[in-house]
Every structure is written in structure tokens, then in C-alpha cells.
C-alpha positions in Angstrom: 0.1 0.4 0.0 1.2 3.2 -0.7 2.5 5.8 1.7 -0.4 8.2 3.2 2.2 10.9 3.3 2.8 11.2 -0.5 -1.0 11.9 -1.2 -1.4 14.5 1.3 -2.7 18.0 0.1 -0.8 21.0 0.1 -2.3 23.2 2.7 -3.7 26.0 0.7 -3.0 28.6 3.8 0.8 27.5 3.0 0.3 29.3 -0.1 -2.4 31.9 0.9 0.8 32.7 3.6 3.0 33.5 1.2 4.4 37.4 1.4 6.8 38.0 -1.7 7.2 41.6 -2.7 7.6 42.1 -6.0 11.4 43.4 -7.4 10.3 44.4 -10.6 9.1 48.7 -10.2 7.6 48.3 -13.3 4.9 45.2 -12.5 4.4 46.3 -8.8 2.1 49.0 -10.0 -1.5 48.1 -8.7 -3.6 50.3 -10.6 -5.1 50.3 -13.8 -5.9 53.3 -16.4 -9.4 53.0 -17.8 -9.3 51.0 -21.0 -11.5 51.3 -23.9 -12.6 47.9 -25.1 -10.2 48.2 -27.9 -7.2 48.6 -26.4 -8.3 45.9 -23.7 -8.5 43.7 -26.8 -5.3 44.8 -28.5 -3.6 44.0 -25.0 -5.0 40.9 -24.3 -4.6 39.6 -28.8 -1.0 40.8 -28.0 -0.3 37.4 -25.6 -1.4 35.0 -28.1 0.7 33.7 -31.8 -3.1 32.5 -32.5 -6.2 33.3 -31.6 -9.9 31.3 -32.0 -11.6 33.4 -32.7 -10.7 37.2 -32.3 -14.4 38.0 -33.1 -15.5 36.4 -30.1 -12.8 37.5 -27.7 -13.4 41.2 -28.4 -17.3 40.3 -27.7 -16.1 38.7 -24.8 -14.3 41.9 -23.8 -17.4 43.7 -24.7 -20.3 42.7 -22.6 -17.8 41.0 -19.6 -16.0 43.3 -17.5 -14.1 40.7 -15.9 -13.7 37.2 -18.0 -12.0 34.7 -16.8 -8.8 32.9 -18.0 -7.3 29.4 -17.4 -3.7 28.6 -17.4 -2.5 25.5 -16.2 1.0 24.0 -15.6 2.7 20.4 -14.5 4.9 21.0 -11.5 7.3 19.1 -13.5 11.0 20.3 -12.7 13.2 23.7 -12.2 11.4 26.5 -13.8 13.0 28.2 -17.3 12.6 31.3 -18.0 10.1 30.6 -21.1 7.7 29.5 -18.5 8.9 31.9 -15.7 9.5 35.6 -17.5 6.5 34.9 -20.2 3.8 33.6 -18.1 4.6 36.6 -15.7 4.5 39.0 -18.6 1.4 37.5 -20.1 -0.5 37.0 -16.4 0.4 40.8 -16.0 -1.2 41.8 -19.7 -4.6 39.9 -18.8 -5.3 41.5 -15.1 -4.2 44.7 -16.3 -7.3 44.6 -19.2 -9.5 43.3 -16.2 -9.4 39.8 -16.5 -9.3 37.2 -13.8 -6.6 34.6 -13.8 -6.8 30.8 -12.9 -3.8 28.9 -12.4 -4.6 25.5 -12.1 -1.4 23.5 -10.3 -1.7 20.4 -12.1 -0.7 17.9 -9.0 -3.0 15.2 -9.9 -2.4 15.6 -13.9 1.7 15.5 -13.4 1.3 12.4 -11.1 -0.8 10.8 -14.3 1.7 12.0 -16.5 4.6 10.1 -14.2 6.1 13.2 -13.4 8.5 13.3 -10.5 8.0 9.7 -10.7 4.3 10.1 -9.6 5.2 11.0 -6.3 2.4 13.5 -5.5 4.4 14.9 -2.3 7.5 15.4 -4.7 5.0 17.4 -7.3 3.0 19.4 -4.6 6.5 20.6 -3.4 7.4 21.8 -6.9 4.1 23.3 -7.3 5.1 25.9 -3.9 8.5 26.5 -5.9 7.1 27.7 -9.1 4.6 30.0 -7.6 7.5 31.3 -5.2 9.0 32.4 -8.4 6.3 33.3 -10.2 5.3 36.0 -7.3 9.1 36.8 -6.9 9.9 37.7 -10.6 7.1 40.3 -10.3 3.7 38.4 -11.4 0.6 40.8 -10.1 -1.5 38.1 -8.2 -4.4 40.5 -7.0 -6.5 39.3 -9.8 -5.0 35.6 -10.0 -5.9 32.6 -8.0 -3.8 29.6 -7.6 -5.9 26.5 -7.8 -4.7 22.7 -6.9 -6.5 20.1 -9.4 -6.2 17.8 -6.2 -8.0 19.8 -3.9 -10.8 21.6 -6.1 -11.9 18.1 -8.0 -12.2 16.6 -4.5 -13.8 19.5 -3.1 -16.7 19.2 -6.2 -16.3 15.7 -7.2 -20.0 15.4 -8.0 -19.1 18.1 -10.2 -16.5 17.7 -11.7 -16.0 13.3 -13.0 -19.6 13.8 -14.5 -18.3 16.2 -16.6 -14.7 14.1 -17.7 -17.5 11.2 -18.1 -19.3 13.1 -20.7 -16.2 14.0 -22.6 -14.6 10.6 -22.7 -17.9 8.7 -23.7 -18.5 11.6 -26.6 -15.2 11.0 -28.2 -13.3 8.3 -30.3 -10.1 6.5 -28.7 -8.1 8.2 -31.9 -9.8 11.9 -31.2 -8.5 11.4 -27.4 -4.8 10.5 -28.6 -4.3 13.1 -30.9 -3.9 15.4 -27.8 -1.4 13.5 -26.4 0.9 16.0 -27.6 -0.2 18.3 -24.1 1.6 15.7 -22.4 4.4 15.8 -23.9 4.0 12.5 -25.6 3.1 11.1 -29.4 0.5 9.1 -30.8 3.6 6.3 -31.4 4.3 6.1 -27.6 3.0 3.3 -25.6 0.6 5.2 -23.4 -1.0 4.1 -20.0 -4.9 4.2 -19.4 -3.7 7.4 -16.9 -2.5 9.1 -20.1 -5.6 8.6 -21.9 -7.7 9.7 -19.0 -5.5 12.9 -19.0 -7.4 14.9 -22.2 -10.3 14.1 -21.1 -9.6 15.6 -17.8 -8.0 18.8 -18.8 -10.7 19.6 -21.1 -13.1 18.6 -18.2 -11.2 21.8 -16.0 -12.0 24.3 -19.1 -15.5 24.1 -18.1 -15.1 22.9 -14.2 -13.0 26.2 -13.8 -15.8 28.3 -16.1 -12.8 29.5 -18.2 -13.7 32.3 -21.2 -10.4 32.3 -22.3 -7.8 29.5 -22.7 -4.5 31.3 -22.2 -2.4 28.0 -22.4 1.1 27.2 -25.0 0.5 26.3 -28.9 1.5 23.0 -27.3 -2.0 22.8 -25.7 -4.0 23.9 -28.7 -5.6 20.4 -29.4 -7.1 19.8 -26.4 -8.9 23.4 -26.1 -10.3 23.0 -30.0 -11.3 19.7 -28.2 -13.4 21.8 -25.7 -14.9 24.2 -28.8 -15.7 20.7 -30.1 -17.7 19.7 -26.9 -19.6 22.9 -27.0 -20.7 21.6 -30.4 -21.9 18.5 -29.3 -23.9 19.2 -26.4 -25.2 22.7 -28.1 -23.1 25.3 -25.9 -23.5 28.8 -27.8 -20.5 30.4 -25.4 -17.3 28.5 -26.5 -14.1 28.9 -24.7 -11.7 31.1 -26.8 -8.1 29.9 -27.2 -5.3 32.4 -26.9 -1.7 30.4 -27.7 1.5 31.6 -27.2 4.4 31.1 -28.8 6.6 28.2 -27.8 10.4 29.7 -26.8 12.8 27.6 -28.1 15.6 26.2 -26.6 19.4 27.0 -26.7 21.1 24.8 -28.7 20.5 24.7 -32.9 17.3 22.7 -33.6 15.9 22.8 -30.4 12.1 23.3 -30.8 11.3 23.7 -26.9 12.9 24.2 -23.8 13.5 21.2 -22.0 14.0 20.9 -17.9 15.4 17.7 -18.7 18.5 18.8 -20.3 20.3 21.8 -18.3 22.0 23.2 -21.4 18.8 23.7 -23.7 17.2 26.4 -20.9 18.0 29.4 -18.6 16.7 28.2 -15.1 14.6 31.0 -13.1 17.2 30.9 -10.1 20.2 30.2 -12.6 23.1 32.5 -11.2 24.5 35.3 -12.9 27.9 32.9 -14.3 25.6 30.8 -15.6 23.5 32.2 -18.1 26.5 33.9 -19.2 28.4 30.9 -20.1 24.8 29.4 -21.3 24.3 32.5 -23.6 27.3 32.4 -24.8 27.5 28.7 -26.1 23.8 29.1 -27.6 23.4 28.9 -31.0 23.1 32.3 -32.9 24.1 32.4 -36.6 25.6 35.7 -37.9 23.0 37.4 -39.9 20.7 34.5 -39.8 17.1 35.3 -37.9 14.9 31.6 -38.6 15.6 29.7 -36.1 18.1 31.6 -33.8 17.1 31.6 -30.2 18.8 34.3 -28.4 17.1 36.8 -30.9 13.5 35.0 -30.1 14.8 35.5 -26.0 14.7 39.2 -27.3 11.8 39.2 -28.9 10.0 37.2 -26.5 11.4 38.6 -23.0 13.4 41.5 -23.3 11.4 43.8 -25.7 8.0 42.7 -23.9 9.5 43.6 -20.2 11.9 46.3 -21.0 10.1 47.6 -24.0 13.6 48.0 -25.4 17.1 46.5 -26.2 21.0 47.9 -25.0 23.7 46.8 -26.4 27.4 47.8 -25.2 30.0 47.0 -27.8 33.4 49.0 -28.3 33.4 52.2 -30.6 35.5 50.0 -33.2 32.2 47.8 -33.8 29.7 50.9 -33.6 29.6 52.3 -30.5 25.8 51.6 -28.0 22.7 51.6 -29.5 19.6 51.0 -28.1 17.1 49.2 -30.0 13.2 50.3 -29.8 11.5 47.7 -31.6 12.7 44.3 -32.5 12.4 44.9 -36.4 14.9 47.5 -36.1 16.8 44.9 -34.4 16.1 42.7 -37.2 17.5 44.8 -39.4 20.7 45.6 -37.8 21.3 41.5 -37.2 20.6 40.6 -40.8 22.9 43.1 -42.4 25.7 42.0 -40.4 25.6 45.9 -38.1 25.2 43.8 -35.6 27.2 40.8 -34.7 26.6 37.7 -32.1 29.5 38.6 -30.3 28.2 41.6 -28.9 24.1 40.7 -29.2 24.8 37.9 -26.9 26.6 39.6 -23.4 23.8 42.6 -24.0 21.3 39.1 -23.6 23.0 38.0 -20.7 23.0 41.7 -19.2 19.6 42.1 -19.9 18.4 38.6 -18.6 20.2 38.7 -15.6 18.5 42.0 -14.6 15.3 40.2 -14.8 16.0 37.3 -12.7 18.0 39.4 -10.3 15.0 39.6 -7.8 14.6 35.9 -8.4 18.2 35.3 -6.8 17.7 37.5 -4.1 14.5 36.1 -2.9 16.1 32.5 -2.7 19.2 33.7 -1.3 17.0 35.7 1.8 14.0 33.4 2.1 14.7 30.5 4.2 11.1 28.5 2.7 12.5 29.4 -0.9 16.0 27.8 -0.1 14.3 24.8 1.4 12.1 24.1 -1.7 14.8 24.9 -4.4 17.1 22.7 -2.6 14.7 19.8 -2.6 13.2 20.4 -5.9 17.6 20.4 -7.6 17.7 17.1 -5.2 14.6 15.4 -7.4 15.2 13.2 -10.5 13.5 15.0 -13.1 11.3 12.0 -15.2 9.5 12.1 -18.7 
């Protein structure tokens, strides 16, 4: 019989009592000037690489002052910069536009997907570590709820499981298997029964949380589309709007996404300054080539949204210092050869380290955060 301690649900009070002050001055303000519907639409739409459908999003923002946005994550290891900084940027945009964000801490889902070897206690420790980082980096949480799937499903089981069962019975197995990408799997993998159940549950989450907008990565698109198809099946008019954000690639050539199991492919949120410098120095960054260049993607999706500019520091012989006010301006210089990787990389490292410093400060000063990080670093990441 399994050890009961491995199945304990982390007390909600432990999350609610976290008092981490944002160190990011720009992100710490809670006041939001009155926005027009068009301004809200542009801000919310800017998060997604794809939106299904834009007219529905505009209609939602027109009729509902505080739409509910759903995002979720498996606590499965250390947090890389795409999950940390990009999510904080997206959440802050959504809350600035008046949205309420429900972040689904999918501990049961991580267990179903065999993360941390299926050890729920370890998974929940990772979940607490991730929340610490988001708040430390500057995620504004006034309109944010962190909801643990194990707690919420247990509390409303009579509502949740009939919904999962209805989604399951209305879909053929091949349709569910097409959603395997959401778990980092493929249809060719030898899936467990738990991994067949997983997409049905994630689809149910959207309705269970009463989400108006699904704000997840492009890799989660298929299950979000499944939710819209389910609306057609049950003749529901108001479908969840899908707002899928860009997936940041790994640092090495040909890596479509960062991998928590490959330290060289990702910058972790609590990496030391020297570690960031080494990883960026070794990153793939071919001269004059923009397509498939991870360093340029970091600048586009992290630095510009965060700082609204990118500063290159270089010798006068190499053109002198220059501040780029737009990504397009940067790309033009890079393609022409007026900006060399040897100058771009140190400037990128400096910009990233500036963003990550508040996280380092928190994990250096806060005993609870230090303990969480030590434990998470000691866990073996399982696929």
C-alpha cells in the first residue's frame, strides 16, 4: 500500500500566506487606467501567437468586464525562463485588462503523467517552488488564483467527474490520442490508461473552472480545440476562446522547445549570473540569420515585452552602444551584419540577469524558498 504521506494535499493556507514583494518596479503597480474595449482587446490579443476566434474575444471583452482566463501547469521540475518570465508577462497583461486569472496547479495531472516518478508529495513541493518564483519575478496576483487540482476536484467531485465522463463518452479514442502532445507525448508512444484519461480531464478543467479564455501554449492547442468541439456536441453557444502563446525554443540548434531534463537547453529562473552568461555564450546564434535563432527569440519574447527596449553595449570600433526601440529595428541591423553575435550575446545575458536578479535575491534571503529549491534540485526529473 502506498505511503499516505505521499498523497497529502498541500494546505491552501501555506500558499495564501506567501508574502513575496515584487522587486520589479514596473510590474508592482496595481492601479490600472480605464481602458477602452479596443485597448483591452489589443493588450489581451498581444499575448497569443494564435487566437480562436478574434471576433469572439472582442465580443467577450465588450460584454464581460472581468473575463475568467485559465492557465495551468504540471509541477514537473525546475522552472525555465519561458515558463517563468513569459507567464508573468502574460498574466500581468491579462489582469491589466481586467481579467481574472485562474492558474491550475495540476498536481494530479503530473502524477497521471508520471512526473517526479508519480510521487505526489514531490510534485506538490515543486508546485510551491514554482509559485514562489512567479511572485518573486513580479507577477501581480491581485486578480490571480492558484488552484490545486487535487483540492478543487476533491471538493467538487460530484461536478467534475460526470463532466469528464461525458467528454470521454462523446469522443473516440483516436481523437483523444491526438491530444497527446499536451503531455509531451506522441500518438506513437506506449501510453498508460492514465494518459488516455488525462486529455478528458484537461478538457473538463476548462468548464469546471468556468473559463472564458484558455491562455496556454501552442502545444496545448489540440485539447483546447477539443473543448470547443465539445461545445458543439452539447449545443453550447459560448465556446472558450483559445489564446495560444508562442513556445520559446531551446538554446541549442534545432531544439524546438526548452527541456527541463536538458540543462544546456534552458535558462532556469534561479540560475546564477555566471551560469546565464555561459549558457548564452554557448547558445546557437548564427551571424545574419534570424530564422531559428534562439537568442533573437529571447529578445523578441522576453526582453522587449519586459523592458520595451534592448540595449547593446559594444566598443566604438564595433559601432558603439545602441538602444533598439523595436524588434524590427534589431532584426534589420542583425541581418545586415551591423550587429554581431559577439556583441548581441553579452547584452542579452545582461538583460536576462537583470530580470532574474529579484528571484535570486528572494531565494538567497528566504529560508522557505531556499528549502524548496534545495529539494527540487535534488529530485530526478522523469519524463
